[in-house]
C-alpha positions in Angstrom: 0.2 0.1 0.0 3.1 2.3 0.8 4.0 2.0 -3.2 0.6 2.9 -4.0 1.0 5.8 -2.5 3.7 7.5 -2.9 3.7 6.7 -6.7 0.2 8.4 -6.3 2.2 11.3 -4.9 4.9 11.2 -7.7 1.6 11.6 -10.2 -0.2 14.3 -8.2 3.6 16.2 -7.7 4.0 15.8 -11.8 6.3 18.3 -12.5 6.6 19.6 -9.0 8.5 16.4 -8.3 12.0 16.2 -8.3 12.9 12.9 -8.4 14.2 12.6 -5.4 12.0 9.3 -3.8 14.3 8.6 -1.4 13.2 12.3 0.1 9.6 11.8 -0.3 10.2 7.9 1.1 11.3 9.7 4.6 8.6 11.4 4.4 5.8 9.2 3.7 7.0 6.9 6.2 6.8 10.1 8.9 4.0 11.2 7.6 2.0 7.8 8.2 3.4 7.5 11.4 2.1 10.5 12.5 -1.6 9.3 10.5 -2.0 6.2 12.2 -0.7 7.8 16.1 -3.4 10.5 16.0 -5.9 8.5 15.0 -5.5 5.7 17.8 -4.6 3.2 14.6 -1.0 1.9 15.2 -2.2 -0.9 17.5 -4.6 -2.4 14.4 -2.6 -5.5 12.5 -4.1 -4.8 9.0 -1.8 -1.9 8.3 -2.8 -1.7 4.4 -6.6 -1.8 5.9 -5.6 1.7 8.3 -2.9 3.1 5.3 -7.0 3.2 3.0 -8.6 4.7 5.3 -6.2 7.6 5.9 -4.5 7.6 2.4 -6.3 11.1 1.2 -4.9 13.0 4.5 -1.7 11.5 4.3 -1.2 12.2 0.7 -2.1 15.4 0.9 0.3 16.1 4.3 2.8 14.4 1.8 2.4 17.0 -1.2 2.3 19.7 1.6 5.7 19.0 2.8 7.3 18.2 -0.2 6.2 21.6 -1.5 6.6 23.9 1.4 11.0 22.2 1.6 13.2 24.6 2.5 10.5 27.0 4.4 9.0 25.3 6.8 9.7 27.9 9.5 7.5 30.1 7.5 3.9 30.6 9.0 3.2 33.5 6.3 4.4 35.8 3.6 3.8 38.4 1.7 5.0 39.2 -2.1 3.7 41.2 -4.7 0.7 42.5 -2.9 -0.9 38.6 -2.1 -0.1 37.3 1.9 -0.3 33.6 2.4 -1.0 32.2 6.0 0.7 28.3 6.4 -0.7 26.0 8.9 1.3 22.9 9.9 1.0 20.5 7.8 0.5 17.5 10.2 -1.8 19.7 12.8 -4.0 20.3 9.4 -3.9 16.0 9.0 -4.9 15.5 13.0 -7.6 18.1 12.3 -8.7 16.7 9.3 -8.9 12.8 10.7 -11.1 13.8 13.8 -13.0 16.1 11.8 -14.0 12.8 9.8 -14.2 10.7 12.5 -11.1 8.8 11.4 -9.9 8.4 14.6 -10.7 5.3 16.9 -11.5 5.8 20.4 -10.1 3.9 22.8 -11.9 3.1 26.5 -10.0 2.4 29.0 -12.0 0.2 32.2 
């Protein structure tokens, strides 16, 4: 499943992909770990099924991080009269996972 997600990200990036697959693999692995953690799905044995549920969130975060490399510390920018505010891709992914009811609740008795 990871390879399929990786290929889809490369296709989505199109001309913005710089043929640096190792960088993309590391980003993907980090984002997958964060997504599984924030959705409480890291302990479920069928990881492929969990990745299918979280795939859109993972892809969006990886692409955002990949395209913003080199400007990780920038919170906002203004250029030619245009202003942009940047949200953390991981914070946004976590928020989206919760809003979309993809988080599994764990009850302790």
